[in-house]
Backbone bond lengths (Angstrom), bond angles and torsions (degrees), N, CA, C in turn:
res aa  C-N    CA-C-N  psi(-1)  N-CA   C-N-CA  omega(-1)  CA-C   N-CA-C  phi
1 M - - - 1.466 - - 1.594 108.47 -
2 E 1.327 111.40 152.07 1.485 113.16 -175.05 1.470 109.44 -83.57
3 S 1.327 113.41 149.38 1.405 117.84 -178.01 1.522 108.95 -84.00
4 E 1.336 115.83 165.88 1.420 121.97 179.67 1.494 111.50 -59.03
5 H 1.309 115.65 -38.23 1.477 120.81 -179.19 1.545 109.25 -62.12
6 D 1.308 119.86 -43.20 1.474 123.14 -176.88 1.529 107.83 -68.36
7 L 1.336 116.21 -43.03 1.452 117.87 176.82 1.502 116.50 -61.48
8 L 1.312 116.48 -39.35 1.443 122.89 175.04 1.534 109.80 -63.98
9 K 1.332 115.22 -41.68 1.507 119.97 -178.61 1.519 108.63 -62.87
10 K 1.338 114.59 -43.10 1.539 116.39 -178.84 1.539 109.35 -65.40
11 T 1.341 116.73 -43.14 1.366 120.20 -179.34 1.531 111.65 -62.42
12 Y 1.283 117.31 -40.83 1.443 122.76 176.83 1.503 110.58 -63.89
13 D 1.312 119.28 -44.88 1.497 122.67 177.77 1.505 110.41 -59.65
14 L 1.368 117.28 -43.76 1.481 121.93 -179.73 1.558 110.73 -64.80
15 A 1.324 114.10 -37.94 1.467 116.14 179.49 1.528 110.48 -69.87
16 R 1.299 118.56 -39.68 1.483 122.25 176.36 1.561 112.05 -60.84
17 E 1.290 115.72 -45.87 1.404 121.91 176.92 1.492 115.71 -60.09
18 N 1.376 112.26 -43.29 1.488 121.73 176.97 1.523 108.62 -62.79
19 N 1.317 117.90 -43.30 1.431 123.19 179.18 1.563 111.75 -62.76
20 R 1.305 116.25 -44.09 1.484 120.04 175.04 1.562 112.16 -59.22
21 M 1.393 114.92 -43.19 1.478 118.55 -178.75 1.530 107.49 -65.16
22 L 1.360 118.80 -44.27 1.434 119.33 -178.92 1.531 112.22 -64.37
23 H 1.292 119.63 -38.27 1.451 122.23 176.75 1.564 109.73 -63.43
24 A 1.320 114.78 -42.09 1.463 119.57 178.81 1.541 111.32 -65.46
25 M 1.272 116.20 -39.90 1.503 120.00 177.22 1.541 109.74 -65.65
26 R 1.300 119.49 -44.83 1.505 122.64 175.45 1.460 112.46 -57.65
27 R 1.388 114.50 -44.94 1.449 117.53 179.67 1.479 113.85 -62.64
28 R 1.351 114.69 -43.72 1.483 119.78 176.35 1.530 114.06 -62.31
29 A 1.343 114.00 -39.51 1.466 118.99 178.57 1.537 109.45 -66.84
30 F 1.302 120.62 -40.08 1.434 125.42 177.54 1.573 110.13 -60.56
31 W 1.317 116.22 -54.73 1.495 120.25 -178.34 1.539 108.70 -65.12
32 G 1.348 116.89 -38.67 1.477 117.34 176.35 1.539 113.80 -60.22
33 G 1.376 115.70 -36.83 1.426 120.05 178.85 1.520 110.35 -67.70
34 I 1.322 116.78 -42.35 1.477 119.43 178.69 1.526 110.33 -65.04
35 I 1.347 119.19 -42.35 1.464 122.30 178.03 1.510 110.26 -62.80
36 K 1.337 120.94 -41.40 1.451 124.81 176.03 1.493 111.01 -60.12
37 F 1.318 114.38 -44.72 1.506 118.36 -178.76 1.554 110.08 -62.01
38 I 1.351 113.67 -45.29 1.480 116.92 179.83 1.517 110.37 -63.33
39 F 1.347 116.74 -41.34 1.473 119.94 -178.17 1.507 111.38 -62.58
40 Y 1.356 116.37 -45.78 1.485 117.96 179.77 1.529 111.70 -70.15
41 A 1.310 118.55 -32.71 1.494 120.77 174.87 1.516 108.85 -63.03
42 V 1.288 116.90 -43.70 1.516 121.03 177.51 1.491 108.60 -61.86
43 L 1.310 118.35 -44.31 1.430 121.35 -178.21 1.549 111.88 -60.66
44 L 1.330 115.05 -41.95 1.469 119.68 179.20 1.538 113.09 -76.53
45 L 1.301 117.37 -38.97 1.465 119.69 -171.67 1.552 114.94 -88.07
46 A 1.305 114.50 -24.68 1.487 121.60 -177.18 1.606 109.54 -59.21
47 P 1.332 117.50 -51.83 1.434 113.72 179.18 1.551 115.02 -62.24
48 L 1.269 119.36 -32.64 1.498 123.69 178.89 1.551 105.89 -65.40
49 W 1.338 116.47 -46.98 1.478 121.40 -178.03 1.529 109.66 -63.78
50 L 1.356 117.55 -43.19 1.444 119.87 179.76 1.525 109.84 -64.45
51 Y 1.316 116.56 -39.95 1.483 119.66 179.45 1.531 109.80 -60.44
52 M 1.329 114.44 -48.06 1.459 119.78 -176.62 1.529 112.66 -65.79
53 Q 1.372 117.29 -33.17 1.438 119.66 -174.87 1.520 112.31 -86.20
54 Y 1.379 117.82 -35.72 1.428 118.44 -171.78 1.468 114.23 -117.86
55 L 1.336 119.37 -40.55 1.469 122.45 -173.86 1.507 113.48 -85.27
56 A 1.339 118.93 -36.13 1.494 121.47 -177.66 1.531 113.49 -58.70
57 P 1.391 117.56 -43.47 1.513 115.43 177.77 1.506 113.28 -62.99
58 M 1.341 115.46 -34.80 1.497 118.00 -178.95 1.536 110.10 -71.05
59 V 1.362 117.09 -38.79 1.418 120.95 179.58 1.550 108.37 -65.81
60 D 1.341 118.36 -45.89 1.408 120.77 175.63 1.551 113.56 -55.84
61 Q 1.321 115.12 -45.32 1.496 119.25 -179.98 1.529 110.41 -61.30
62 A 1.416 114.90 -42.52 1.490 118.86 178.83 1.497 111.71 -63.15
63 L 1.331 117.37 -41.84 1.414 120.56 175.45 1.579 115.35 -59.49
64 Q 1.321 113.34 -46.37 1.428 120.22 175.14 1.534 113.66 -54.71
65 T 1.383 113.55 -45.38 1.411 121.50 179.43 1.498 111.03 -63.80
66 M 1.329 116.29 -42.33 1.457 121.77 -179.61 1.571 110.01 -65.20
67 Q 1.387 117.75 -37.69 1.409 118.74 176.00 1.528 113.78 -67.61
68 Q 1.327 114.16 -36.39 1.494 118.95 175.48 1.478 110.60 -63.01
69 V 1.335 118.78 -41.35 1.451 122.22 179.85 1.517 109.74 -65.88
70 Q 1.371 116.96 -41.13 1.461 118.48 179.68 1.574 109.40 -66.26
71 G 1.340 116.18 -40.53 1.479 119.21 177.91 1.547 110.65 -62.16
72 T 1.311 118.80 -41.06 1.427 121.59 178.25 1.502 110.70 -65.68
73 G 1.319 118.11 -40.93 1.460 122.43 174.53 1.506 113.44 -58.60
74 A 1.325 114.68 -43.76 1.481 117.77 179.11 1.518 110.77 -66.80
75 K 1.312 117.90 -35.82 1.495 120.97 178.64 1.509 108.05 -64.78
76 A 1.346 117.49 -47.55 1.431 122.96 -179.86 1.537 111.18 -59.34
77 E 1.312 116.45 -43.81 1.436 121.08 176.57 1.520 112.84 -60.82
78 A 1.334 117.20 -40.84 1.390 121.50 177.68 1.543 112.86 -65.35
79 Q 1.412 115.52 -39.80 1.421 119.60 178.29 1.538 111.28 -67.36
80 L 1.355 115.51 -36.02 1.474 118.77 -178.12 1.561 107.50 -68.42
81 S 1.334 119.62 -42.62 1.378 121.38 -179.57 1.528 112.87 -64.61
82 S 1.325 115.37 -36.82 1.519 117.05 178.45 1.566 108.04 -73.85
83 F 1.371 119.98 -32.97 1.445 119.55 174.46 1.530 109.10 -63.88
84 Q 1.329 117.77 -43.07 1.435 119.89 179.94 1.513 112.80 -59.35
85 E 1.344 112.70 -44.80 1.481 118.78 176.88 1.538 112.05 -61.56
86 M 1.288 117.29 -37.59 1.403 120.93 -179.61 1.572 109.65 -71.20
87 L 1.281 118.23 -36.27 1.468 120.62 176.43 1.514 110.76 -68.96
88 R 1.317 119.48 -34.74 1.447 120.99 174.78 1.575 111.76 -62.85
89 E 1.302 111.33 -45.18 1.432 116.32 177.40 1.494 114.60 -59.93
90 F 1.385 112.82 -43.87 1.510 118.93 174.43 1.505 112.70 -57.11
91 Q 1.345 114.19 -43.37 1.494 118.88 -175.31 1.535 108.54 -69.46
92 S 1.308 118.23 -37.57 1.483 119.74 176.73 1.519 111.62 -65.26
93 K 1.326 121.22 -32.19 1.401 121.92 -177.28 1.567 112.23 -75.28
94 I 1.285 114.51 -32.65 1.451 120.32 -177.64 1.470 108.25 -108.52
95 P 1.359 119.27 109.67 1.485 119.39 -179.24 1.524 111.83 -73.19
96 G 1.303 114.41 138.39 1.469 119.66 178.72 1.510 113.23 87.76
97 F 1.368 120.58 -2.25 1.428 121.32 -179.11 1.562 107.09 -82.79
98 G 1.378 113.96 132.06 1.426 119.69 175.81 1.522 114.38 82.72
99 Q 1.363 117.14 0.81 1.415 120.21 176.37 1.501 109.13 -100.52
100 S 1.309 116.64 143.74 1.478 118.81 -177.74 1.511 110.86 -79.49
101 A 1.350 119.34 146.70 1.447 125.89 -177.86 1.531 107.63 -76.82
102 Q 1.384 115.25 133.38 1.439 117.24 176.71 1.469 113.33 -117.33
């Protein structure tokens, strides 16, 4: 039969091994939490960074082009209205111009 000393030694060895395993599990859980945090931060921040780096300049350029097109359309509309006004004035000065013959 085993002596008390041997039994205490085995219990002490088991406790030390258990303690080492628990410390290793805690360490892995800690590093796993940090890695998960970094992973989710990258998942959330990467699209924003990509938008700011690559897509934002293209969107700004498209908006500027659209504003230029709208400005050109407004200028053309103003020119057309002034041309129509000039045509009306011309028609009022010349009687019978632009009217169909009956």
